[in-house]
C-alpha positions in Angstrom: 100.9 -66.4 -3.6 104.2 -67.4 -2.1 106.0 -64.9 -4.3 103.7 -62.1 -3.2 104.3 -62.9 0.4 108.1 -62.9 -0.2 107.9 -59.5 -1.8 105.8 -58.2 1.0 108.3 -59.6 3.5 111.1 -57.8 1.8 109.2 -54.6 1.7 108.4 -54.9 5.4 112.1 -55.6 6.1 113.1 -52.5 4.3 110.6 -50.4 6.2 111.7 -51.9 9.5 115.4 -51.2 8.6 114.6 -47.6 7.8 112.7 -47.1 11.1 115.5 -48.7 13.2 118.1 -46.7 11.4 116.2 -43.5 12.0 116.1 -44.5 15.7 119.8 -45.2 15.8 120.4 -41.9 14.0 118.3 -40.0 16.6 120.2 -41.8 19.4 123.6 -40.9 18.0 122.4 -37.3 17.4 121.5 -37.1 21.1 125.0 -38.2 22.1 126.8 -35.6 19.9 127.1 -33.0 22.7 129.4 -35.4 24.5 132.0 -35.4 21.7 134.1 -32.6 23.2 137.7 -31.7 22.5 138.8 -33.8 25.5 136.4 -36.6 25.1 139.2 -39.2 25.0 140.2 -38.4 28.6 137.2 -40.4 29.7 138.6 -43.6 28.1 141.0 -45.8 30.1 142.5 -49.2 29.2 144.8 -51.5 31.2 146.5 -52.4 27.9 149.4 -50.1 27.4 149.3 -49.5 23.6 145.5 -49.1 23.5 145.7 -46.6 26.3 148.7 -44.7 24.7 147.2 -44.4 21.2 143.7 -43.5 22.5 145.0 -40.2 23.9 146.7 -37.1 22.4 149.8 -37.6 20.3 153.0 -35.4 20.3 151.9 -32.9 17.7 150.3 -29.5 18.2 147.4 -29.2 15.7 146.6 -26.5 13.2 143.4 -26.1 11.1 142.5 -24.8 7.7 139.4 -25.2 5.5 138.2 -24.8 1.9 134.9 -23.8 0.6 133.2 -26.3 -1.8 130.8 -25.8 -4.6 129.2 -29.2 -3.7 126.2 -28.5 -1.5 126.6 -31.6 0.5 130.3 -31.1 1.2 129.9 -27.3 2.0 133.4 -27.1 3.5 136.5 -29.3 3.3 137.9 -29.2 6.8 141.5 -30.1 7.5 143.4 -30.6 10.8 147.2 -31.0 10.5 150.4 -30.9 12.6 151.4 -27.3 13.2 154.5 -26.2 11.3 153.8 -28.6 8.4 153.9 -25.7 6.0 157.5 -24.8 7.0 158.6 -28.5 7.1 160.5 -30.3 4.3 158.6 -33.5 5.2 155.3 -34.7 3.7 152.5 -35.9 6.0 150.3 -39.0 5.7 146.6 -38.2 5.1 143.4 -39.7 6.6 140.1 -39.1 4.9 137.1 -39.3 7.3 133.6 -40.4 6.0 130.7 -39.1 8.2 128.1 -41.2 10.0 124.5 -40.4 9.4 123.6 -36.8 10.1 127.1 -36.2 11.6 129.1 -33.5 9.8 132.7 -33.0 10.7 131.8 -29.8 12.7 130.0 -32.1 15.2 133.0 -34.2 16.2 136.0 -31.8 15.8 137.7 -33.3 18.9 138.1 -36.6 17.1 139.8 -34.9 14.2 142.1 -32.9 16.4 143.1 -36.0 18.5 143.9 -38.1 15.4 145.9 -35.2 13.8 148.0 -34.9 16.9 149.6 -38.3 16.0 151.1 -36.7 12.9 148.4 -37.0 10.3 146.6 -34.6 8.0 142.9 -35.5 8.8 140.3 -34.4 6.4 136.5 -34.1 6.7 133.5 -32.3 5.4 129.9 -31.4 6.3 128.1 -34.1 4.3 125.3 -35.6 6.5 124.7 -38.5 4.1 128.0 -39.8 2.9 127.2 -43.5 2.4 127.7 -43.5 -1.4 131.3 -42.4 -1.1 130.8 -39.8 -3.7 131.6 -36.7 -1.7 134.7 -38.4 -0.3 135.9 -39.1 -3.8 135.3 -35.5 -4.8 137.1 -34.3 -1.7 140.1 -36.5 -2.4 140.3 -35.2 -6.0 140.3 -31.6 -4.6 143.2 -32.4 -2.2 145.3 -34.1 -4.9 145.0 -31.0 -7.1 145.9 -28.2 -4.6 147.7 -25.4 -6.3 150.9 -23.7 -5.2 150.6 -21.0 -2.5 148.2 -23.2 -0.5 149.4 -24.2 3.0 149.0 -27.9 2.2 150.4 -27.8 -1.4 153.3 -30.2 -1.7 152.9 -31.3 2.0 150.7 -34.3 1.5 152.2 -37.8 1.3 150.2 -39.0 -1.6 151.7 -42.5 -1.2 150.2 -42.9 2.3 146.5 -42.0 2.3 144.1 -43.8 4.6 140.3 -43.7 5.0 138.1 -44.1 8.1 134.3 -44.3 8.4 131.8 -45.1 11.1 128.3 -46.5 10.5 126.9 -45.0 7.3 130.4 -43.6 6.9 131.8 -47.2 7.1 129.7 -48.1 4.0 130.9 -44.8 2.5 134.5 -45.6 3.1 134.1 -49.0 1.5 132.3 -47.5 -1.5 135.0 -44.8 -1.8 137.7 -47.5 -2.0 135.8 -50.0 -4.3 133.5 -48.0 -6.5 135.5 -44.9 -7.6 138.6 -44.7 -9.8 140.5 -42.7 -7.3 139.8 -45.4 -4.7 143.1 -46.9 -5.9 145.0 -44.1 -4.1 144.1 -45.4 -0.6 146.7 -47.4 1.2 144.7 -48.5 4.3 141.2 -48.5 5.7 139.4 -48.7 9.0 135.6 -48.9 9.6 133.7 -48.8 12.8 130.3 -50.5 12.7 130.0 -50.2 8.9 126.4 -50.8 7.8 126.2 -54.5 6.8 125.9 -55.3 3.1 122.1 -55.9 2.8 121.3 -52.9 5.0 123.7 -50.7 3.0 122.2 -51.8 -0.3 118.7 -51.2 0.8 119.7 -47.6 1.7 121.5 -47.0 -1.5 125.1 -47.4 -0.1 126.6 -50.0 -2.4 130.0 -51.5 -1.9 131.7 -54.6 -3.2 133.7 -56.0 -0.3 135.5 -58.5 -2.5 137.2 -55.6 -4.3 139.1 -54.5 -1.2 142.8 -54.9 -1.9 144.3 -52.7 0.9 145.0 -53.5 4.6 141.6 -53.3 6.3 140.7 -53.2 10.0 136.9 -53.7 10.5 135.5 -53.1 14.0 132.0 -53.1 15.6 130.4 -53.3 19.0 128.9 -56.3 20.8 125.8 -54.3 21.9 122.4 -55.0 20.5 122.4 -51.8 18.4 125.2 -53.3 16.3 124.2 -56.9 16.7 120.6 -57.7 17.5 121.3 -61.5 17.6 119.0 -62.5 14.8 119.5 -65.8 13.1 119.4 -64.5 9.5 120.3 -60.9 8.7 118.9 -61.3 5.2 115.4 -62.1 6.7 115.2 -59.6 9.5 117.0 -56.5 10.8 120.2 -57.6 12.5 121.5 -54.4 13.9 123.9 -52.1 12.0 127.0 -54.3 12.0 126.3 -57.8 13.4 129.2 -60.3 13.9 127.9 -62.3 11.0 128.5 -59.4 8.7 132.1 -58.9 10.0 132.7 -62.6 9.4 131.2 -62.4 5.9 133.1 -59.3 4.9 136.4 -60.7 6.4 136.0 -64.0 4.5 135.1 -62.2 1.2 138.5 -60.3 1.1 141.4 -62.1 -0.5 143.8 -63.7 2.0 146.7 -61.9 0.4 145.3 -58.7 1.9 146.3 -57.8 5.6 142.9 -57.9 7.3 141.8 -57.7 10.9 138.3 -57.9 12.5 137.3 -57.4 16.1 134.4 -56.2 18.3 134.7 -53.8 21.2 133.3 -55.7 24.2 130.1 -54.2 25.6 130.1 -51.3 23.1 126.9 -50.0 21.6 126.8 -48.5 18.1 127.2 -44.9 19.4 130.2 -45.9 21.6 132.4 -47.0 18.7 134.0 -43.7 17.9 135.7 -43.4 21.3 136.1 -47.2 21.9 138.0 -47.8 18.7 140.3 -44.7 19.0 143.4 -46.5 20.3 143.5 -49.3 17.8 142.3 -47.1 14.9 145.3 -44.8 15.6 147.7 -47.7 15.9 146.5 -49.2 12.6 147.1 -46.0 10.7 150.4 -45.3 12.4 151.6 -48.7 11.3 150.1 -48.7 7.8 150.8 -45.1 6.9 154.0 -44.3 8.9 155.6 -47.7 9.4 155.5 -47.3 13.2 156.9 -50.6 14.5 155.5 -50.2 18.1 152.0 -49.6 16.7 152.4 -52.6 14.5 152.7 -54.9 17.6 149.1 -54.3 18.3 148.2 -56.4 15.3 151.2 -58.5 14.2 152.0 -62.0 15.3 150.7 -64.4 17.9 151.5 -62.1 20.7 149.7 -59.1 19.3 148.1 -56.9 22.0 144.7 -57.0 20.4 144.6 -60.8 20.9 145.1 -60.5 24.7 143.0 -57.4 25.2 139.8 -58.1 27.2 138.3 -54.9 25.7 138.1 -56.8 22.4 136.6 -60.1 21.3 135.9 -62.1 18.2 139.3 -61.0 16.9 140.6 -62.6 13.7 143.6 -61.5 11.6 145.8 -63.1 9.0 149.3 -61.7 9.9 
């Protein structure tokens, strides 16, 4: 009888998780209209590097796209620094993994802003990217571009990062840990990545212990990310509770540069805008070797340690 009740409890938890996730998805969908080209102008921080990197960078941005035979991908969409095609330099790449029901066409302003800091930023239209499969397909496509294409020979294949929010956070982790071409990535950022049990129940498997690249994991302190439950394995805990960040952080080898932190007062749907500054700084340091951006994270005087916009910060460098 005990076993039956346990099975029923697990089934109930799965159903509850699906319902809550659907509600979160609906809530995020309702907020999409606010993601405009200049959305970042509404953000302000008293901490100079967070403020600097949350805004536009120095590059004018161009755009190109490629049709895909994959019905989920539809189009591979690419934002990049204008003039790259005429430059002799190669540009670092950031792959974006979509949140639930959020194709790249719904948050173009985010891609443009990030590309203005000197990155080629790549997305697609997949509304369910949690397995990492379409990101893996997209990466293979980019790495096999033929001559005559505007981006051919212009991508710095030694400096490719990956970013994902919510379901896309699980998808980014899966793309890095579960696919052969995951070895290409040099750095990763996730915002409110679905915690391991939630991800598994929804078919988004990742093995956090296999992460071997610098990884910055972020989430919000609001109840949509952290419902404050005692045991996330027994009841729905929010999308990315603090306990999951601690578990994921501790599961990664200490030889890997890792950072975790939560945006104070941020709900799940706020994380895209609230993490912009430090996401950008992370990628500038990891993919371009930007020394100033590195001071956000490095050493005992790192800006993130003193920033009241962030809490529960832990890092190992």
